[in-house]
C-alpha positions as CSV (number, residue, x, y, z in Angstrom):
1,M,0.0,0.0,0.0
2,S,1.2,3.4,-0.8
3,R,1.3,6.2,1.8
4,N,-1.7,8.0,0.2
5,T,-3.8,4.9,0.2
6,Q,-2.9,4.1,3.8
7,S,-3.7,7.7,4.9
8,Y,-7.0,7.6,3.1
9,T,-7.9,4.3,4.8
10,E,-7.0,5.6,8.3
11,Q,-9.1,8.7,7.7
12,R,-12.0,6.6,6.5
13,R,-11.8,4.3,9.5
14,T,-11.8,7.3,11.8
15,F,-14.8,8.8,10.1
16,L,-16.8,5.6,10.3
17,K,-15.9,5.1,14.0
18,T,-17.1,8.7,14.7
19,M,-20.3,8.1,12.8
20,A,-20.9,4.9,14.8
21,V,-20.5,6.7,18.1
22,A,-22.7,9.6,17.0
23,G,-25.4,7.2,15.8
24,G,-25.3,5.3,19.2
25,A,-25.6,8.6,21.1
26,T,-28.5,9.7,18.9
27,A,-30.3,6.4,19.5
28,T,-29.7,6.6,23.2
29,V,-31.3,10.1,23.3
30,L,-34.2,9.0,21.2
31,L,-34.9,5.9,23.3
32,T,-34.7,7.7,26.6
33,G,-36.8,10.6,25.2
34,Q,-34.7,13.1,26.9
35,A,-31.3,14.9,26.3
36,A,-28.6,14.6,28.9
37,G,-28.9,18.2,30.0
38,A,-32.6,18.6,29.8
39,S,-34.5,19.4,33.0
40,P,-37.7,17.4,33.7
41,E,-39.4,20.5,35.0
42,Q,-39.4,22.1,31.6
43,N,-41.7,19.4,30.2
44,L,-44.4,19.8,32.9
45,S,-47.1,22.5,32.6
46,P,-50.4,22.7,34.5
47,E,-52.3,23.3,31.2
48,A,-50.9,20.2,29.5
49,P,-53.8,18.0,28.3
50,E,-53.9,14.5,29.6
51,N,-53.5,11.7,27.1
52,R,-56.8,9.8,27.3
53,G,-55.9,7.2,24.7
54,Y,-57.8,6.7,21.4
55,H,-60.5,9.2,20.5
56,E,-62.3,10.0,17.3
57,T,-61.6,13.4,15.8
58,P,-63.3,14.9,12.8
59,H,-60.3,13.9,10.8
60,I,-60.5,10.3,11.8
61,R,-64.3,10.2,11.2
62,N,-63.7,11.5,7.7
63,Y,-61.1,8.8,7.1
64,Y,-63.6,6.1,8.2
65,R,-66.3,7.5,6.1
66,I,-64.1,7.5,3.0
67,A,-62.7,4.0,3.7
68,R,-66.2,2.5,3.8
69,L,-66.8,3.5,0.2
């Protein structure tokens, strides 16, 4: 292998390792649902609506109406 090819190979390996670490960090943040420095108090608000599960909205009723045809 020439010097240029060896340097290119080392740069490529370093890049791929960096991307793997960044991908793992991104997946961790997505799976935990919270960034490392985020404060849980920021997500709470007294006006926040409660999630009551499935409910029909006009949009959903329209979809059902069209799907029946």
